[in-house]
C-alpha positions in Angstrom: -2.6 77.9 -31.6 -3.6 77.7 -27.9 -2.9 80.7 -25.7 0.0 80.4 -23.5 -0.8 80.4 -19.8 0.9 83.3 -18.0 0.5 82.1 -14.6 3.6 80.0 -13.5 1.6 77.7 -11.5 -0.5 76.5 -14.6 2.1 76.9 -17.3 3.8 73.9 -18.5 7.7 73.8 -18.6 7.7 74.3 -22.3 5.2 77.2 -22.1 7.4 78.9 -19.4 10.4 78.5 -21.5 8.5 80.0 -24.6 7.5 83.0 -22.4 11.0 83.4 -21.3 12.2 83.2 -25.0 9.7 86.1 -25.8 10.4 88.3 -22.8 14.0 87.7 -21.6 16.7 90.1 -23.0 18.8 88.0 -25.3 21.0 88.8 -28.2 21.3 86.3 -31.1 24.2 86.3 -33.3 24.6 84.2 -36.6 28.1 82.7 -36.4 27.8 80.0 -39.2 25.1 78.2 -41.3 22.6 76.8 -38.7 24.9 77.9 -35.8 24.0 80.9 -33.5 25.4 82.4 -30.3 22.9 83.6 -27.8 23.9 86.1 -25.1 21.5 86.0 -22.3 20.8 88.5 -19.5 22.9 86.4 -17.1 25.9 87.4 -19.0 26.5 83.7 -20.3 26.5 83.0 -24.1 25.3 79.7 -25.4 25.8 78.1 -28.9 22.5 76.9 -30.6 22.8 74.4 -33.4 19.6 74.6 -35.4 20.1 71.7 -37.6 20.8 69.5 -34.5 18.3 71.3 -32.3 20.8 71.5 -29.4 22.1 74.3 -27.3 25.2 74.4 -25.0 23.2 75.7 -22.0 22.7 73.3 -19.0 18.8 73.0 -19.6 19.5 71.5 -23.1 22.7 69.7 -22.2 21.6 67.9 -19.0 17.8 67.9 -19.2 17.6 67.2 -22.9 14.9 69.6 -23.5 14.1 72.5 -26.0 15.5 75.4 -24.0 14.6 79.1 -24.2 17.6 79.8 -26.3 16.4 77.3 -29.0 13.0 78.8 -28.9 14.4 82.3 -29.3 16.6 81.4 -32.3 13.7 79.7 -34.0 11.7 82.8 -33.5 14.4 85.2 -34.6 15.2 83.1 -37.6 11.5 82.3 -38.4 12.5 78.8 -39.1 9.1 77.4 -39.7 10.4 74.1 -40.9 11.2 73.2 -37.2 8.0 73.2 -35.1 8.1 74.3 -31.7 6.8 71.3 -29.6 7.2 70.3 -26.0 8.9 66.9 -27.2 12.3 66.1 -25.8 15.2 66.1 -28.2 16.4 62.8 -29.6 19.1 61.0 -28.0 22.6 62.1 -29.0 
């Protein structure tokens, strides 16, 4: 696996979200099968649906990208069946 760039000026958007997922204070709570709540340092709580690969945050909702919350849940749950790729999510 290639090393993530640590300088914001050379890191891709997906790399920045991966870094944020690894370093930002977040609490992940399992609320139902494939459904998680992620409390972020901003005080906001977002719902992540692992099966549908969607999050209720603005990044996922309006930009249709894999946000740091989706990445964090994948890391916390070690869901190796869903690779972390910089692809956009399928149309809903």
